[in-house]
Backbone as numpy.savetxt, mean C-alpha at the origin, in Angstrom:
# Nx Ny Nz CAx CAy CAz Cx Cy Cz
-8.67 0.30 15.21 -8.13 -0.20 13.92 -9.26 -0.40 12.93
-9.91 0.56 12.83 -11.20 0.64 11.84 -10.76 0.12 10.42
-9.56 0.64 9.93 -9.08 0.33 8.68 -8.96 -1.12 8.28
-8.56 -1.96 9.33 -8.40 -3.28 9.12 -9.65 -4.06 9.17
-10.74 -3.43 9.51 -12.15 -4.06 9.63 -12.91 -3.74 8.29
-12.50 -2.99 7.37 -13.08 -2.58 6.19 -13.20 -3.78 5.15
-14.38 -4.13 4.88 -14.66 -5.30 3.84 -14.25 -4.71 2.49
-14.31 -3.40 2.30 -13.86 -2.89 0.90 -12.39 -3.07 0.57
-11.60 -3.20 1.75 -10.14 -3.61 1.63 -9.84 -4.95 1.80
-10.47 -5.62 2.63 -10.11 -7.00 3.02 -11.22 -7.94 2.85
-11.80 -7.93 1.78 -13.14 -8.67 1.49 -12.86 -10.32 1.44
-11.43 -10.64 1.29 -11.26 -12.06 1.20 -10.46 -12.63 2.33
-10.35 -11.88 3.37 -9.66 -12.43 4.67 -10.40 -12.19 5.84
-10.15 -13.04 6.76 -10.92 -12.84 8.02 -9.94 -12.32 9.12
-8.90 -13.01 9.46 -8.04 -12.51 10.41 -6.82 -12.03 9.73
-6.46 -10.75 10.19 -5.35 -10.09 9.60 -4.56 -9.51 10.73
-3.20 -9.81 10.71 -2.28 -9.42 11.75 -1.40 -8.18 11.14
-1.59 -6.91 11.68 -0.86 -5.82 11.05 0.55 -5.92 10.94
1.22 -6.69 11.98 2.61 -6.90 11.89 3.14 -7.99 10.91
2.50 -8.99 11.00 2.62 -10.20 10.08 2.34 -9.93 8.56
1.31 -9.26 8.50 0.71 -9.04 6.97 0.94 -7.56 6.48
1.93 -6.96 6.95 2.18 -5.41 6.54 2.29 -5.35 5.07
2.96 -6.12 4.30 3.13 -5.90 2.91 1.62 -5.97 2.25
0.95 -6.98 2.53 -0.43 -7.21 2.04 -1.33 -6.02 2.42
-1.32 -5.54 3.61 -2.16 -4.54 4.04 -1.76 -3.20 3.45
-0.53 -2.89 3.35 -0.14 -1.73 2.61 -0.57 -1.67 1.23
-0.29 -2.76 0.56 -0.80 -2.79 -0.96 -2.09 -2.60 -1.14
-3.08 -3.16 -0.27 -4.40 -3.03 -0.41 -4.81 -1.69 -0.12
-4.29 -1.04 0.94 -4.45 0.40 1.15 -4.09 1.24 -0.08
-2.96 1.09 -0.57 -2.42 1.77 -1.79 -3.27 1.56 -2.96
-3.94 0.46 -3.11 -4.63 0.13 -4.24 -6.20 0.58 -4.13
-6.73 0.33 -2.88 -8.22 0.49 -2.69 -8.62 1.40 -1.62
-7.69 1.79 -0.86 -8.07 2.65 0.41 -8.37 4.12 0.01
-8.83 4.75 1.15 -9.10 6.11 1.01 -8.11 6.92 1.78
-8.32 8.12 1.82 -7.31 9.08 2.64 -7.08 8.71 4.10
-8.25 8.25 4.82 -8.01 7.93 6.22 -7.43 6.51 6.30
-7.51 5.65 5.34 -6.75 4.39 5.41 -5.36 4.64 5.24
-4.88 5.51 4.23 -3.57 5.87 4.05 -2.96 6.52 5.24
-3.71 7.46 5.88 -3.18 8.07 7.03 -3.00 7.02 8.20
-3.90 6.14 8.31 -3.80 5.11 9.29 -2.45 4.32 9.04
-2.13 4.03 7.87 -0.94 3.30 7.46 0.33 4.09 7.76
0.25 5.42 7.46 1.36 6.27 7.84 1.63 6.26 9.32
0.51 6.53 10.02 0.53 6.55 11.53 1.09 5.33 12.17
0.61 4.14 11.63 0.90 2.74 12.20 2.38 2.31 11.79
2.55 2.35 10.43 3.88 1.87 10.03 5.03 2.88 9.83
4.57 4.16 9.54 5.60 5.24 9.35 5.71 5.36 7.78
6.00 6.52 7.33 6.08 6.85 6.04 7.09 6.10 5.30
8.17 6.05 6.01 9.36 5.31 5.21 9.05 3.85 4.95
8.49 3.24 5.95 8.05 1.76 5.78 7.09 1.61 4.66
6.09 2.45 4.68 5.01 2.51 3.69 5.72 2.64 2.20
6.58 3.46 2.25 7.36 3.72 0.97 8.01 2.54 0.56
8.81 1.96 1.46 9.63 0.76 1.12 8.69 -0.55 0.72
7.54 -0.68 1.38 6.74 -1.71 1.04 5.99 -1.43 -0.43
5.87 -0.15 -0.68 5.41 0.26 -1.93 6.38 -0.12 -3.09
7.56 0.05 -2.84 8.72 -0.24 -3.86 8.74 -1.72 -4.04
8.34 -2.45 -3.03 8.48 -4.00 -3.11 7.22 -4.58 -3.74
6.16 -3.80 -3.98 4.84 -4.24 -4.40 4.90 -4.76 -5.88
4.22 -5.91 -6.13 4.29 -6.34 -7.50 2.72 -6.53 -7.86
1.88 -5.97 -7.11 0.38 -6.13 -7.34 -0.27 -4.95 -7.84
0.30 -3.85 -7.62 -0.32 -2.53 -8.05 -0.30 -2.29 -9.52
-1.43 -1.68 -9.97 -1.46 -1.47 -11.48 -0.62 -0.23 -11.73
-0.35 -0.02 -13.06 0.59 1.05 -13.59 0.21 2.40 -13.12
-1.12 2.62 -13.23 -1.64 4.00 -12.77 -1.42 4.30 -11.37
-1.72 3.28 -10.40 -1.37 3.48 -8.97 0.09 3.60 -8.75
0.93 2.80 -9.43 2.39 2.93 -9.32 2.83 4.37 -9.61
2.42 4.88 -10.65 2.66 6.15 -11.02 2.27 7.30 -10.10
1.01 7.13 -9.48 0.55 8.03 -8.57 1.42 8.06 -7.25
1.60 6.82 -6.74 2.38 6.71 -5.58 3.78 7.05 -5.70
4.36 6.90 -6.87 5.74 7.24 -7.31 5.82 8.76 -7.22
4.81 9.46 -7.67 4.74 10.94 -7.66 4.73 11.40 -6.15
3.82 10.69 -5.44 3.51 11.05 -3.96 4.83 11.00 -3.23
5.53 9.83 -3.37 6.77 9.65 -2.56 8.01 10.39 -3.21
7.71 11.21 -4.29 8.68 11.85 -5.00 9.85 11.08 -5.43
9.60 9.97 -6.03 10.62 8.91 -6.48 10.73 8.95 -8.03
11.95 8.57 -8.42 12.15 8.53 -9.99 11.25 7.52 -10.51
10.65 7.82 -11.61 9.74 6.89 -12.32 10.29 5.54 -12.51
11.49 5.47 -13.06 12.14 4.29 -13.35 12.32 3.35 -12.13
12.43 3.98 -10.90 12.63 3.28 -9.72 11.29 2.54 -9.29
10.11 3.15 -9.79 8.79 2.59 -9.43 8.35 1.56 -10.43
8.57 1.87 -11.68 7.92 0.97 -12.69 8.92 -0.12 -13.13
8.60 -1.32 -12.83 9.49 -2.41 -13.27 9.04 -2.91 -14.74
9.90 -3.11 -15.52 9.71 -3.60 -16.88 8.93 -5.06 -16.67
8.02 -5.34 -17.77 7.31 -6.68 -17.74 8.32 -7.64 -18.08
8.40 -8.75 -17.34 9.14 -9.82 -17.56 8.52 -10.81 -18.60
């Protein structure tokens, strides 16, 4: 679980549980991870689960949202939530 040990991803946490903190982990990987981190997430959680957590994310910036929306081949309106 090298990805979970990266301080570039989890600089502010010490103990992280991949089951309990899945949303947090996936959001950090989508925002700050590299290709190997993303591949780890897909292998560990599965592509559909990563996509579902992506859609629930409220922390990713617009640029990241648009990138991952394109990657998962989703309608842009489904990915970008209007500002409240």
